[in-house]
N, C-alpha and C positions, 0 to 999 in steps of 0.2 A: 241134309242128304250129302254123304260122303263123296268124295272125289273116286271114280272107277279106277281099278288098276288096269295095267296093261293088257291083262289077260280078260279083263271084264269089257273094255272099252273097244277093243277092236280097232276100226279105222279112226275113232276120235280121238286116240292118242299116238297116232303117227307122229314121228318126229318132224320138227320144223314149225314154224308160226304160220297160222291160216287166219287170213281175216274174216272166212267166212265163220269159223270157229267162234271168234270174239264178236261177231256182229251183234251191234246195238239192237237189242229186242224193241225199242220204241221209235224206230225210225218213221213210222208212220207219222209221227209228229209233224214231219216236212209236208206231208199232204195236207194235214189239219191247216197248218200255219199258211201255206200257199192257196188253198182253196177259199179260206176265210177271208183272205185279203182280196182274192179274186172276186167275190161275192161284194166285198165293200167298195172295190173300185166300179164295180157294175152298179150298184146303190148310189154311190155319189158322183156319177157322171163320167167316168172314165171307162167305157164299155170295152175299147181296144185292148187296153192293159189288163181288164179283167179276163179277157179271153186269151192272150197271151199266158197269163198266170194259170188259168185253167188247163191250158196243153200241159204246162210243166207239171202241174199237181197229178194230172192223167197220167202222163208218162211215168211219173216219180211212184204212183200207186203200182202201176204193172211191174216195174223194176223190184221196187220193194217187196211185192207178194211174192215175185219170183226168187228173189235172194231168201226170204223168208221160208219159204217152202224147200228151198236147197239146202238151207241149214238144218230145217227139221228132219230131212231124208239124211243128209250126210253125218250129223251129228245128234241123234236124237236124246242121247243121255245129257247133253249140254243144255238142249232146248228143255228138257224136263226140270233139269236142276235150276234153270233160270225161271221159268214159269211158276215153280213152286216156292220160289224165295220171296221172303219178307221185302227185300230191298228192290227186286227187279221185276217181280211178277205181274204187277199192275202195269207196267210198261208196255206189256203186249196189248192192252186195250185200247192203244193209240190206232190200232187196226179196226176196232170199231167206229171211232170218232172220225178216223180219216175216211172212212167207207161212207159214213152219213154225211159229212162235209162235202165230199164229192158229189155225192147225190143231191145235196142242197145246191151246190153252183150248178149242176146239170140243169135242175130246175129253173134256177133263177136267171142265169145268162142265157140259156137256148130253149127253154120250156120244155126240156124232154122227160116229162113226167114219167113215161114208162120206165126208162132207165132209172129215175129216180126212185121210183117203186121198187124195182128189183133191186137197188143198191140198199134201200131200206130193209129189206128182208134179209139181205146179206148182213147187215149190222146188226140185226136182231139176233141172227143165228149166232154170229161171233160174240156178241155180249153174252148170250147164255153159257157158251162154252168157255170163254176166256175168263169172265168174272167169277164163276163158280168154281174153276179149276183153280185158280190162285186162292181165292177165298176159304174154299173148303181146306186146302193144302196149308195155310198159313194157321188156320183155327186149331187143326188135328195134329200140326206138327209138334213131336215131342219137346225138342229143343226151342225155346223162344230167345231171340236177340235181344228182346229189350227195345227201349225207345230209339236207340241210335239207329235201329233199321229203317225206321219209318222216315219217308222222305216226300217230295213233293208228287212223285208218280202216283201216290195214294189218292191225291185229288182227281185221277182219271177216273176213278169209280163214279164220281159225279159227272165229269165231263162225257164220258162213254155213255151214260145213263140219260143225260139231257141231250146228248146229240140225236137219239132216236125221237124225241119229243120235238125238237127243232125241225127235222124232215118231215115226221109224221103230220104236224101241224100244219105244213105247206100243202101236204097232199090232202088234207081234209076236204077242200073246196071241191077238189076234183073227184074224189072218190066217195065223200059223205060217208055216214053210218056211225051209229052209235058205238059201235066196238073200237073203231079206231080213235074216236074222239077221247073214249074212256082209257085205252091203253095210252095215248099221249098224256092225258092227263096223270094217269098213274105213275109213267116214267119221269114225269116232271116232278111230282110231289117225293117219289123215292129219291130223285137226284138231291133234291133239298136236305132230306134226311142224311143221307149218306155225307153230304158236305159237312153238317153238324158234326158227326161222329168223326170224321177225320181231323177237322178243323180243330176240334176240342184236343185231340191226341197231339197234333204238331204245335198248337201253340202251348200246350204244357212243355212240350220239348224245347221250344225256342225260349220260353221264359224261366224254366226252372232247371234246366240244365246247360252246361258250358256249351258254347259253340265254338267249333274250330272253323278256319276259312275253307278247308277242304270238304266241311259238312254241307254247306248251302249250297247247292248246284242249281243251275238254271231250272229244273222242274219245280223248285219254289215257287216260281211265279203262276203256276197254274193254279195257286191259292187264289188268285185274282180271275184268271181265265175259267176256273170252275164257275164262279158265280155270275161271270158275264155269259157264259153260255146258258146259265139258268134264266137269266134276264130276257135272253135272246129267245129261248122256248117258250117262256111265258107271253112274251111280246106276240109272237105268232100265234099262239092259241088264242090271245085277245083278238087279232085281227082275223082268225078264223071262227070266231064265236057264232056268227050270223049262219054257219054251216051246220050247227047243231045244238038242240035245246040244252044239252047238258053243260056245253061251254058257255052258253048265255047265262044259265042261272050261277055257274062258277066265276063269272068274270069280275065281280068284285074281289074275291078271295085272289085270283091270280094277279090282280093289278097290285094288290098289296105285296104279293111275294116279288113281283118283278121290280118294284120300287127299292124293296129291301135287298134283293139280290144285287141290282146296280149300285146302290149305296155302299154294301160291301166290297165290291170289286174296286170302286172308286177309292175306298177307305184303305185298302191293301197297297195301292201303287207306292205311295210315299215309302212305306216300309219295306218294300221290295227294292226300291231305288237305294235305299240306306243301307241294306244287307250287301248290294253290289259294291257300293263305294267302299264299304269297310272291308269286304273281301278282297277287291282288287287295287283299292288305292291305299288304304290304310295298311293292309297286311301284304300288299304287292304280291297277291297270288297271281300267277301268270294267266294271261287271257288269250286264250288260243281254241281254234275250232275243235268243237265235239258235237256229234248230233244231238245231242241233250238240248242245244241251245234252240233248236226249232221249238223247245217247249216254252222258250222265252217270247220267241215272236208271236206264237200263237195267241197269248192272252191281249197282246196289243191290237191285233188285227180284230179278234172276238170284240173286245172292248168297243171299237169303233163301230162295228156292224149292230152289236146289241145297243149301243145307244142311239144310233139311227133308227132302229125298229121300235124301240121304246118311245121315241119322240112321236111316232106314227101312230103307235097303239093307245097313248093316253095324250095325244093331241098337246105335247109340250113343246112349244115353238122356241122358248129361250135357250134351248141348248143345241141349235142349229150349227154353231161353231164348232162344237166338240167333236163329233164324228169325223170331220175334216182334219183336225189337228191330230187326232189319234190315229187316222188312216196314213197321214204323213209319216208319223214316227214309226208306223207298223212297216211300212213299205222302206224306210231306211235301215231297220232292224233285219227286214227279210233281204235286203240287198246285200248287208254285210254279211249274214250268215251263208246266203248262197254263193258269195264270191269265196268265203271261206271253205265252203265243201268243194267247189272247183279247185282251188288251191291245194286241198288236202288230197283230192283223187289225183290231180296231176302229180302232185310230188310222191304219192305212193306207187303211181305207175311207173314214173322215172325212177324211182329207188328199185322196182321191181325189174 
């Protein structure tokens, strides 16, 4: 999609920089990261910290939603260009995962199942609109950018899809019904298929195309986060299997996919660390705050919660230590990124 001329763009091409015009479309990753770590704190016995993080996630959700809406109203052409882009389009689906994670946190921390149900439906609606808008645009676009345009945000196809199964499975014991069970199972399976498709493309780029330090950004870590949330979705389905005969019948297959997803997430972390060392230490690429770093925090928190739930679902006691270690690392990463955000906002406000 070409850049609009001054006559076509109207307000969008007014002179002077605008933070809203360049607003990052994947900022809901902050809600994803904060919400999942809040869940981890509650699950591992630090409820007060989980509640504090929940408040931060909820406030962030409202603020980010307001800024995203304002950008859509003020700069519709820029939003359209972003959401139909190979490189940026799927970043918008952080809104889906952020909504579902906030709903999951509402249910686990406070038992607010009606709010969780409402957020589940909002997430489903956002999924249908955002996923298909970008997918149809990139499939039907005349000019194809090649493998260089694919990045870690494409894994959000799986993350957003599995997030619906995660919360839906938690609602299953409360609401019951074969329809909900089948819907969650379908989203669980679809998320796995989407991961295989995207991972094949990205792994091809990693192994057969030359990488530059600027190419590998924090969303690359979603390669691990996408399978971690798959393990969490499957674990929740296993824990809810007594609520519906369909889930009971499918339990052996679900358990197999849970172990496969968890093992894949564990497998990717050393490579993600190696890429970070290569980028920032070997090639001395500057390390400074960017909102995309929330996409690095999210997989760490998700891995902690997924491991905790997997242990419960398949009665695996030997991994009791791992969620604690993973959550501690996630908290450090969250704190560093949060203070980076505060510094960034303070500096921008002072400069303004």
